[in-house]
GUMI-577513 format. One line per field, with one value per residue (C-alpha): residue number from 1; residue in one letter; x, y, z. Coordinates in Angstrom, 1 decimal. Example, Ala and Ser with C-alpha at 12.3 -4.5 7.8 and 13.67 -1.06 7.14 Angstrom:
2
resi (1  2)
resn (a  s)
xx (12.3  13.7)
yy (-4.5  -1.1)
zz (7.8  7.1)
***
This chain:
346
resi (1  2  3  4  5  6  7  8  9  10  11  12  13  14  15  16  17  18  19  20  21  22  23  24  25  26  27  28  29  30  31  32  33  34  35  36  37  38  39  40  41  42  43  44  45  46  47  48  49  50  51  52  53  54  55  56  57  58  59  60  61  62  63  64  65  66  67  68  69  70  71  72  73  74  75  76  77  78  79  80  81  82  83  84  85  86  87  88  89  90  91  92  93  94  95  96  97  98  99  100  101  102  103  104  105  106  107  108  109  110  111  112  113  114  115  116  117  118  119  120  121  122  123  124  125  126  127  128  129  130  131  132  133  134  135  136  137  138  139  140  141  142  143  144  145  146  147  148  149  150  151  152  153  154  155  156  157  158  159  160  161  162  163  164  165  166  167  168  169  170  171  172  173  174  175  176  177  178  179  180  181  182  183  184  185  186  187  188  189  190  191  192  193  194  195  196  197  198  199  200  201  202  203  204  205  206  207  208  209  210  211  212  213  214  215  216  217  218  219  220  221  222  223  224  225  226  227  228  229  230  231  232  233  234  235  236  237  238  239  240  241  242  243  244  245  246  247  248  249  250  251  252  253  254  255  256  257  258  259  260  261  262  263  264  265  266  267  268  269  270  271  272  273  274  275  276  277  278  279  280  281  282  283  284  285  286  287  288  289  290  291  292  293  294  295  296  297  298  299  300  301  302  303  304  305  306  307  308  309  310  311  312  313  314  315  316  317  318  319  320  321  322  323  324  325  326  327  328  329  330  331  332  333  334  335  336  337  338  339  340  341  342  343  344  345  346)
resn (m  v  p  d  i  d  g  i  a  i  t  w  q  e  n  l  a  h  a  k  k  n  l  q  g  k  n  i  d  r  e  l  i  e  s  v  r  q  r  e  n  f  i  y  v  d  e  n  s  l  e  e  i  v  r  l  n  y  e  g  e  s  i  r  k  l  t  d  a  e  v  g  s  f  y  q  t  r  l  s  r  i  r  t  m  l  e  e  n  q  y  i  q  y  t  q  e  e  e  d  h  f  l  q  k  a  k  e  l  s  e  i  p  f  g  y  a  e  g  w  k  t  l  n  r  d  m  g  i  f  v  p  l  l  f  i  v  i  s  v  l  l  l  p  l  f  g  t  d  p  k  v  s  m  n  e  l  y  r  s  s  k  y  g  k  n  p  l  d  t  a  r  i  l  t  a  f  i  v  g  i  a  l  y  a  l  g  m  i  l  f  f  a  i  k  m  m  p  f  g  l  d  g  g  t  q  y  i  q  s  n  m  t  t  f  f  s  l  y  n  i  t  y  l  q  q  y  f  i  n  v  t  i  g  c  i  a  l  l  f  v  i  c  l  l  l  f  i  t  i  v  m  e  k  i  m  n  s  a  v  v  f  t  f  f  w  i  t  l  l  l  f  d  q  m  y  l  w  h  v  n  h  y  f  a  n  f  m  p  l  r  m  t  s  f  s  h  y  y  i  g  n  e  i  y  r  i  c  g  y  t  l  s  c  m  t  w  s  i  l  l  s  s  l  l  a  g  i  l  l  l  s  a  i  g  w  e  k  v  k  r  k  k  g  l  y)
xx (0.0  1.1  -0.6  -1.1  -2.6  -6.1  -5.7  -4.5  -3.3  -2.4  -3.5  -1.0  -2.8  -2.3  1.3  2.2  0.2  2.2  5.5  4.5  3.5  6.4  9.2  8.1  11.2  13.4  17.1  19.0  20.4  20.6  17.1  15.5  17.5  16.7  13.0  12.8  15.0  12.6  9.7  8.7  7.9  8.9  5.7  5.5  7.6  9.5  10.6  11.7  13.6  15.7  16.3  17.6  20.0  21.3  21.9  23.8  25.9  26.8  27.3  24.1  23.7  20.1  19.1  18.0  21.5  23.4  25.2  24.8  28.4  27.5  24.4  26.4  29.0  26.6  28.2  31.8  30.9  29.5  32.7  34.8  32.8  33.3  37.0  37.2  35.3  37.6  40.8  39.6  38.1  39.4  39.0  40.3  43.4  42.6  45.4  45.7  44.3  41.3  40.6  40.9  38.4  35.9  36.2  35.8  32.5  31.4  32.3  30.2  27.1  27.3  23.6  21.1  17.5  15.1  11.7  9.1  10.2  8.8  7.5  10.8  12.6  10.3  10.4  14.2  14.6  12.2  13.5  16.2  13.6  11.2  13.6  15.1  11.6  10.6  13.7  12.6  9.1  10.4  12.8  10.0  8.1  11.1  12.2  10.1  11.7  14.6  13.9  12.0  9.1  9.8  6.1  5.8  9.0  9.1  12.6  11.3  9.3  12.5  14.4  11.7  11.2  12.4  14.8  16.0  16.2  18.2  15.2  13.5  16.5  16.9  13.2  13.4  16.5  14.8  11.6  13.5  15.0  11.8  9.5  11.9  12.5  8.7  7.8  10.5  9.2  5.7  6.7  8.6  5.7  3.3  5.8  6.2  2.5  1.7  4.5  3.9  0.1  -0.2  2.8  2.5  5.3  6.7  10.4  11.9  14.3  15.6  19.1  19.4  21.5  18.2  17.6  19.2  20.3  22.2  23.1  26.9  26.6  29.1  26.7  25.2  22.1  18.4  15.9  14.6  18.1  18.6  15.5  16.5  20.0  18.5  16.2  19.1  21.3  18.3  17.9  21.6  21.2  18.1  20.1  22.6  19.8  18.3  21.6  22.4  19.0  19.4  22.8  21.5  18.4  20.4  23.0  20.7  17.7  15.2  13.0  13.3  17.0  17.4  15.1  17.2  20.5  19.0  17.5  20.9  22.5  20.1  20.4  24.2  23.8  21.5  24.0  26.8  24.5  23.6  27.2  28.6  32.1  33.7  36.2  33.5  31.3  34.1  35.4  32.2  28.8  29.0  28.6  25.7  22.0  21.2  24.1  23.7  20.1  21.0  21.2  22.1  25.7  26.5  25.7  27.3  29.9  32.6  33.9  36.3  38.2  41.6  41.6  44.6  45.7  42.1  40.0  36.4  33.4  31.7  28.6  30.5  32.6  29.7  27.7  30.6  31.7  28.1  27.4  30.6  29.7  26.2  27.6  30.0  27.1  25.0  27.7  28.5  24.9  24.6  27.9  26.9  23.6  25.5  27.8  25.0  23.2  26.4  27.2  23.6  23.5  19.8)
yy (0.0  3.6  6.0  9.7  12.3  11.4  7.6  5.0  6.5  3.2  -0.3  -3.1  -4.7  -1.4  -1.1  -4.7  -4.3  -1.2  -2.9  -5.9  -3.7  -1.2  -3.7  -6.1  -7.1  -4.3  -4.4  -2.0  0.3  3.9  3.9  2.6  4.8  7.9  7.1  6.8  9.8  12.1  11.2  13.7  11.3  7.7  6.1  2.6  -0.4  -0.6  3.0  2.7  -0.6  1.0  4.1  1.8  0.0  3.3  4.7  1.5  1.6  5.3  5.4  7.1  9.4  9.8  8.7  12.3  13.7  11.4  12.9  11.4  10.1  8.3  6.8  5.4  3.9  2.0  -1.4  -0.1  1.6  -1.7  -3.5  -0.8  -1.1  -4.8  -4.5  -2.0  -4.3  -7.1  -5.1  -3.4  -6.5  -6.1  -9.8  -11.7  -11.0  -12.4  -13.7  -12.2  -15.4  -15.3  -11.6  -12.2  -15.1  -12.9  -10.0  -12.4  -13.6  -10.0  -9.2  -12.0  -10.1  -7.3  -6.6  -7.2  -8.0  -6.0  -7.6  -8.0  -10.4  -9.1  -12.5  -14.2  -11.3  -11.6  -15.4  -15.6  -12.7  -14.1  -17.7  -16.7  -16.0  -18.8  -21.8  -21.5  -21.2  -24.3  -26.1  -25.3  -26.6  -29.8  -30.2  -29.9  -32.6  -34.9  -34.5  -37.4  -40.0  -40.7  -38.5  -40.3  -39.0  -39.6  -40.2  -42.9  -45.0  -47.8  -49.1  -52.3  -53.1  -52.6  -55.1  -57.7  -57.7  -60.6  -58.7  -56.0  -52.3  -52.4  -52.6  -49.8  -47.5  -48.1  -47.4  -44.2  -42.9  -43.6  -42.0  -38.8  -38.3  -39.3  -37.1  -34.2  -34.2  -34.6  -31.7  -29.6  -30.3  -29.6  -26.3  -25.1  -25.9  -24.0  -21.1  -20.9  -20.9  -18.3  -15.9  -16.2  -16.1  -12.3  -11.6  -14.4  -16.6  -14.0  -13.3  -16.7  -16.5  -13.0  -12.7  -12.1  -8.9  -7.1  -7.0  -4.4  -7.0  -9.1  -6.4  -6.9  -10.7  -12.7  -15.6  -15.2  -17.3  -16.7  -16.3  -19.8  -21.3  -19.3  -20.7  -24.3  -23.6  -22.2  -25.2  -27.6  -25.7  -25.7  -29.5  -30.0  -27.7  -29.7  -33.0  -31.4  -30.3  -33.8  -35.5  -33.0  -33.5  -37.3  -37.0  -34.7  -36.8  -40.1  -38.6  -36.7  -39.2  -37.0  -34.7  -31.6  -31.9  -32.4  -29.4  -27.2  -28.1  -27.7  -24.3  -23.2  -24.2  -22.0  -19.1  -19.3  -19.2  -16.3  -14.3  -15.0  -13.9  -10.6  -9.7  -10.5  -11.6  -12.5  -15.0  -16.8  -16.9  -18.0  -20.8  -21.9  -20.3  -20.7  -24.5  -24.2  -24.1  -20.5  -19.0  -21.5  -20.5  -16.8  -17.3  -13.8  -13.9  -16.7  -14.4  -11.1  -12.0  -13.4  -15.4  -18.2  -21.0  -22.3  -26.1  -28.2  -25.7  -25.3  -22.3  -23.1  -20.8  -20.4  -22.1  -25.2  -25.6  -25.0  -27.7  -30.2  -29.5  -29.4  -32.7  -34.2  -32.9  -34.3  -37.7  -37.5  -36.6  -39.5  -42.0  -40.7  -41.0  -44.6  -45.5  -44.0  -45.9  -49.2  -48.4  -47.7  -50.9  -53.0  -51.6  -51.7  -47.9  -47.5)
zz (0.0  -0.7  1.7  1.5  3.8  2.6  3.0  0.6  -2.7  -4.3  -3.4  -3.4  -6.4  -8.4  -7.3  -8.4  -11.7  -12.5  -11.9  -14.0  -16.9  -16.7  -16.2  -18.9  -20.9  -19.3  -18.4  -16.2  -18.9  -20.0  -21.4  -18.2  -15.9  -18.0  -18.1  -14.3  -13.7  -15.5  -13.3  -10.6  -7.8  -7.1  -6.0  -7.5  -6.3  -9.6  -9.4  -5.8  -6.5  -9.3  -7.1  -4.3  -6.7  -8.2  -4.7  -3.8  -6.9  -6.7  -2.9  -1.9  -5.0  -6.1  -9.6  -10.4  -9.7  -12.0  -15.0  -18.4  -18.1  -14.8  -16.3  -19.2  -16.9  -14.7  -15.1  -15.0  -11.7  -10.3  -11.3  -9.7  -6.5  -6.4  -6.9  -4.1  -1.8  -2.5  -2.0  1.2  2.9  6.5  7.3  4.2  2.2  -1.2  -3.5  -6.9  -8.4  -6.1  -6.9  -10.6  -10.4  -8.5  -11.0  -13.9  -12.4  -12.1  -15.7  -16.9  -16.0  -18.5  -18.4  -15.6  -16.6  -14.4  -14.9  -12.2  -9.5  -6.2  -5.1  -5.4  -3.7  -0.7  -0.7  -0.6  1.8  4.4  4.3  6.7  9.4  8.6  8.4  11.9  13.4  11.4  12.9  16.4  15.8  14.3  17.3  19.8  18.0  17.9  21.6  22.9  20.5  22.8  25.8  28.6  30.6  34.4  34.9  32.2  32.2  29.7  30.6  32.2  29.0  26.9  29.0  29.0  25.2  23.1  20.9  23.3  22.5  19.2  16.8  18.7  18.6  14.9  14.3  16.4  14.5  11.1  12.3  13.4  10.0  8.0  10.1  10.2  6.5  5.8  8.1  6.5  3.0  4.1  5.8  2.8  0.4  2.6  3.0  -0.8  -1.4  1.2  0.1  -3.6  -3.7  -3.6  -5.9  -8.6  -10.0  -12.4  -12.3  -11.3  -14.2  -13.3  -12.0  -8.2  -9.0  -9.8  -6.1  -3.9  -1.3  -3.8  -6.3  -5.8  -5.6  -7.7  -8.0  -11.4  -10.7  -10.9  -8.1  -8.8  -8.5  -5.3  -3.8  -4.5  -3.1  0.0  0.4  0.0  2.5  4.9  4.5  5.4  8.4  9.4  9.3  11.7  14.0  14.1  14.8  17.5  19.1  19.0  20.6  23.4  24.2  24.2  26.6  28.8  28.6  30.3  28.1  30.2  30.6  26.9  26.2  28.5  26.8  23.3  24.2  25.6  22.3  20.3  22.7  22.2  18.4  18.7  20.8  18.3  15.5  17.3  18.3  14.8  15.8  12.5  13.8  15.8  12.6  10.4  12.5  14.3  13.6  9.8  10.3  12.8  11.7  12.6  10.6  7.8  7.3  7.2  3.5  2.3  3.5  1.1  -1.9  -0.8  1.8  -0.6  2.3  1.5  3.1  2.1  2.6  1.6  -1.0  -2.4  -2.2  -1.2  -1.0  2.4  1.0  -0.2  3.0  5.3  3.6  3.7  7.3  8.7  7.0  8.5  12.0  11.7  10.8  13.8  16.2  14.9  15.2  18.7  19.7  18.5  20.2  23.5  23.3  22.8  25.7  28.0  27.0  27.3  30.8  32.0  32.6  31.9)
***
């Protein structure tokens, strides 16, 4: 909605309809910038979106104040800004080879399509809020799988069964993964439907650089590709959450004790996220579920890891290491369960 002193000047339907019509088949070029620059007021979402991108590219300069030469050098200015960001990064000293690789990726995008894609922008932006909340809901539902209720103890029944506790443990572990992944898939489908319903599906093939948030991104991918990448990373993070939850509940046994430890884990991640300590993020939080599902930093952070002489992106290394940690937690949980059973510690 666009309000004025008398009430609502433009409804959301009119706003989106204007953007769809005005941006049809458009690219960010001299013609589009000139057409928007000549308008008296920026009212509609397409005008404001272009104004935000121009301000970002020209360090706060309004689109109306650009000279003809500046309008014509839009992409050269973007490339220069990216080069400056790489050279002045206070946390990472890039090698010449790494810097050349990044700049080559930036040069590949010589023209940015600027069609209507408001639904996909909103969808990918809000995933970083929704996915951690979905993890917490799934974790609460999975807590009773291995945690025991002190009022309803079933240990005597385990010991008196014909085959012992092995089949039950295997079934519970499989159930945790099956139910967790099913709930995650259902949650993502509902989230997609709710977010996209008002905006429509237009713009999935637009490059993510047409969004102010990812304008300087070196990932030359579309919004649709970004969504599937986010879903995949979220799934890997979910596997880590499930393995961690299994480990905690098997070690702690009691549901309340497990819930307290798991809550403390999430509070710690939240504190690290709020304080933004780069070294903590780089060596720890990047592989934990909260930071992993803060998806935007993958596309604009240009964070790298140097592993055994290879340069890996933050996205790649986070997926690999988080998967490895999840496997270690799962094996540790299974091993601890066998030790307890062997020594009669139940």
